[in-house]
N, C-alpha and C positions, 0 to 999 in steps of 0.2 A: 504493500500500500504506500509505503514511504517514497517509492520511486515513481509513482504515477504523476504524470505532468499534464498540463492543459492540452498540449499537442497530442498526447496519447488519447485523451478523452475525445477530442474533436475528430481525430482520425477514426476512432471507433464509431462515433456517431455518424460519420460520413459513409460508413460501410453499410448502413441500413438502406433498404430499398424504399421504405416509406418514412417520411418525416415524423408521422404520428407514432410509429413504432419506436423510432429513435428517441423521441421525447419521453415515452413511457419507460423505456429501458433506462434512460438517464435518471428519471425520477426514482426508480428502484435503487439504482447505483448510489445516488446521492443520499438516500435514506440510510443505506448500509454504511457508507463512509462516515456520515455524520454521527451515527450511533457508535462506530468504532472510535471516532475522535472523542466523543463524550465520555467513553469508558476508558480512555487513556491508552488505547491499543495502537494509535498512530498520532503523529503530530502534523500530518500532512492532509489537511482538509482542503483539497484543491477546488472543491465545488463552491467554495465561497468567493472564488474569482469569477470574472465575466466569461463564462463558457459560451462559445458560439453554438447555438442550437440550430438544427436544420429548420428552415422556414416551412410552415404549414401551407399547403396549397389551399387557395380559396375554394371552398366547396359550395357549389350552386346546384342544388338538386333539380333534376328534370321533373316538371309537374304537368298535369293534364289541364287543358282548357275546359271551359264550361261545355261546349259541344262534345268534347271527347269524353267527359264524365258521363254525359247522357248516353252516348253510344256504348260505353263500357257497361253501365248498369243494365241497359236493355239487352246487351249481348249475354249477360249472365243470368237473365231471367229463367228460372227453373233449374239452374245449375246447382249441384250439391253445395257449392261454395258461395251461393248468392247471399246468404245471411251474413257470412264473414265479410264479404265485399261491402255490403251495405253499411255495417258498423265501421269498417276501415275507412271508407270514403266519407261517410256522413258524420262521424264522431271524432275523427282525427286521432284515433288510438295508435299507440306504438304497435309494431308488429308483434312483439312478445305479449302485449296486452290483448290484442284482438284474437290471437290464436288460443289463448287461455280462457276466453269468455265462455261461460256456460249459459244455457237458456234461463237458469234461475237468476242470473245477474241482470236480466232485462225486466224492467217494470213497464210494461207496455201501456198500462193505464195512465201512468204519469209521463210516459214517453221518455224514459231515462235508461241509462245503462251504468252499472257500477263496476269500476275496475277493482278487483279483489286479489288478483294474482298476476304473476309474470312467468311466462313459459319460455325457456331457452333450450336449444338443442346443442349440446356440447359433447364432443368426442363420441358421437353415436348414442348418447343417452339424453333423455329429457329431464330437465331440472325445473321444478316448480318452486317459486319463491314468492314472498309477499312483496308488494310494491315498495320501492326503496324509500320513498318519503311520503309525508302526509298529503302533499300536493299530487303525487302520483296515485295515491289511494283516493279516488275521487268518483263522484257521480256526475255524469254529463248528460246533456240533452240530445235527443234525436229529432230530426225533422219529421213532420207529420206523415209524409209519403213513406218514409222508411219504417215508421211505427206500424202503419197500416199493412205494409208488405210483410214485415216480420211477424205480425199477428197471423197472417195467412199461412206463413211457413211453419209457424209453431204448432198450429192445429190444437192448441190447448193442452197437449199432453207430452210434448217433447221435453226430454231431459238430457243431461250431459252437455258436451261442448258443441258450439255452433259448427265446428269443423269435423265433428264426429271423432273418429279414431286417428285422423291424420296428424302427423307431427308438423312442426314449423317448415321444415324443408320440403315435405310432401305437399303442403299447402302452396308454397311458392312455385313448385314445379307444375302442379295442376293448373294453377292460375296462369302461368306463362304459356303453358301448352294450349289452353283453351283460347287465350288471346291470339296466338299464332294461327290456330285452326280456324277461328272465326274472323280473322283479320281485324281485331279490335285494337284500339289504342292501348299501349301497355307501358307502364313504368314499373320499376322494382316495387315490391310490396311496401317497403318502408316509405316510398315516395307517395303513397296514397295519403299518408298523414300530411306530408308537405303540401300536397294538392289541396286538402281540406283547409289548412291554415292560410295558404296563399289566397284561395278564393273567398274565404271568410273575410279577410281583410279587404280584398277588392270589393266585396259587397257592401263595405262600409261599417263593418263591425269594429268596435273599439279594440285596440290591440291588447289591452289588459284583459278583456273578456276572452279573446282568443287564447291568450296565455293560460288562463284558468282552465279552459276546455282542454288544452293540450297537456296540462300538468306541468308547465314550466315554472321554475322557481322565481324567475324575474322576466320582465318584458324585453330585456336586452337580448336574450336568447331568441325570443319570438321575432324581434326586429331583425336580427342578424340573418335568419334563415327564411323568414316568411314575408317580410315587408319589401315587396318588389313591385312598385307601381309600374303598370304597363304603359305603353305609349299613349293610349287614350286618356289615362289618368293624368299624365304629364301635360297633355294638350289642354285638358280642362283647367289645370292649374295655371297655364299660361294665359288662357282666356280670362280667368278671374284676375290675374295680375295686370293684364292689359286694360281691363275694364277699370281697375283702380287707378292706373296711371293716366289714362286718357280722360278720366272724369274730372281731373283737376283743371 
């Protein structure tokens, strides 16, 4: 440990293919080294210097337009994954949340869905955990058309998960396969959530309300990934600005 230099660390970080992976590895390394320093095992805490970390690439998720959402929902009418798609598109749930949803989590009289668990597929095994935070453990609203269709799909007696016995990977594969087969607009399953958030803001919903529906801890996260005014919104802004200036 005493011989580790800044150059060694930066060279190691540059060897990673992905900046995000490099940053995570560095965070673990820094924790270990600082613990060793605290316990007197080394005098060389090089992590307290200005280590150059790989820059994260700006992530801008692909989302569906309003017409594309309509086509997608119509294309999945009657499909075994229709209920899953409805809550994914219409409630903005995370992929791990939507896959773990059970029919008992839906209160169709109130038009709500409650997130009670998170399902991950790790190393060939399913892991079910509770939501990480109080904000993730939430009850969110569904639009009326989705509630009506879910009531039809439920038939009053359905139990278990909306996706049946499928795991997260199988859900994603079935979803993509059907989109290709029916020539439907398709984005990765996790981007269905991004689509909801982006279109909700475009529809004029306050960003703090969207953040609550998505389970974000602050509106900065919502703004970073979902606040993307399209050209029509920018043109409306310029019309309003022009009206203000020319009125003088």
